[in-house]
C-alpha positions, 0 to 999 in steps of 0.5 A: 482534526487537521486536514491535508491539502487533499481534504483528507484528515492528516494521519501522519502521526500514525505512520511514524510511531515505533510500533503499529498500535496507533495505526491499527487503533485509529484505522479500526475506528474508520473501518479501514479494510482496503488491504483485505479487499485488495488481497485477492487481486494482488494474489491473482496478479502474483499467480499470473506473473509466476505462471507466465514468467516462470519465477517461483517466488516473485519479488513484490515492492509495496509502495507506501508499505507502512508497517508491512500490512500487505506483506502480512496479508499476502505472504503470511495469510493474515486478515485485517481482523486478525491484525486489528485484534493483535495490535489494538485488542484489549491486552495491547497496552500491556506490551512493549515494542519488543514483546509485540515483535517477539509475538509477531516473529513467533507467529511467523515461525509457527506457520508456513508462508501462505504465498511463495513471494518476497516483499520489499517495502518502500516508505518515508517512515523509518519507524514503520519500515524498521518494525516491518523488517524486525517483525519479519513481514518484509524481506527488505526495505527502502527508506526513501522519498522518490518524489523528491530525489533519485534513488541512491545506487544501493536503492536502485539495485534493490528496486531493480529486484522488483517483479511487481509493484503494488500500492493501496492508497499512497497514489495521489501523494505519491505521483508519477515521479516515484512510479517512473523512478521505480520503472527506470531502476528496472532497466530492461526488466520493467515491473508489473504494477497494480495500484488502488487509487482513491477516486479523488486522485486522477490516474491519467498522468501516471497512466500516460507516463507509463504508456510512454515507457511501453505499458498498457494500463487497464482499470478494473470495473469494480470500486473498493471501499477504503474507509469511512470519512472521519469527520463531516468536514472531511466528507464535505472537502472530499465531495468538493474535490471529487466535483472539481475533478469531474467524479460523481459521488452520488451513492458512493462517497455521499454514503460516507465512504472513500472509494478507490479504483484498481489500475493494473499496468503491464509492460507490452 
């Protein structure tokens, strides 16, 4: 398997398909469950925001949302196990994209949202965003690369709706450039933030830039398994990178898993 500049295997191909079958089929084999582990922390932050700001249905921006996984879990109460069965189960190859979408929309219509919340998705993959919108997981989408360009006026207006910005794995590829463009779009109403960041990617630069913008960042005490290493080569490269950034992997990444940390940033 090809590896990217971070040492991780390149999974670009699973984020650009017309539907999520390759995404779930690949990541199920790697025990990818970080959205499930993140769910209670995001729910708690949404509830805190709702309580302290008096906003009944906060707008959450999912940075690197892919096919709307966090929205499916948080807004509609799905589990990763249910999504794995839906998109990589035994009958999945008998479906077309249209029939998968019809099944998704019927599932959403047949139940009540688990959380009163609006979800916006930000991603560089137009196919993933289109699926998440068509399925009904997202309420709005931004197909943009904020690493390399400022948002358009239309995108800036959409970003300004954000109450809380979240991510579950894109930080490190997405940097402070994207984060600060999201903050700037909010004008005088900077969003709260919660990011799950792999330990191989130091968060210091993002936290420093947020501090300059009037934020206080707190790192959660726990650690969170993201997924298993895909190959021995990936494991060795990631262990080398952790050593380079001064992170001890003993008993954690050496056991065969990628681990993430949670950073919560609130404007003062």
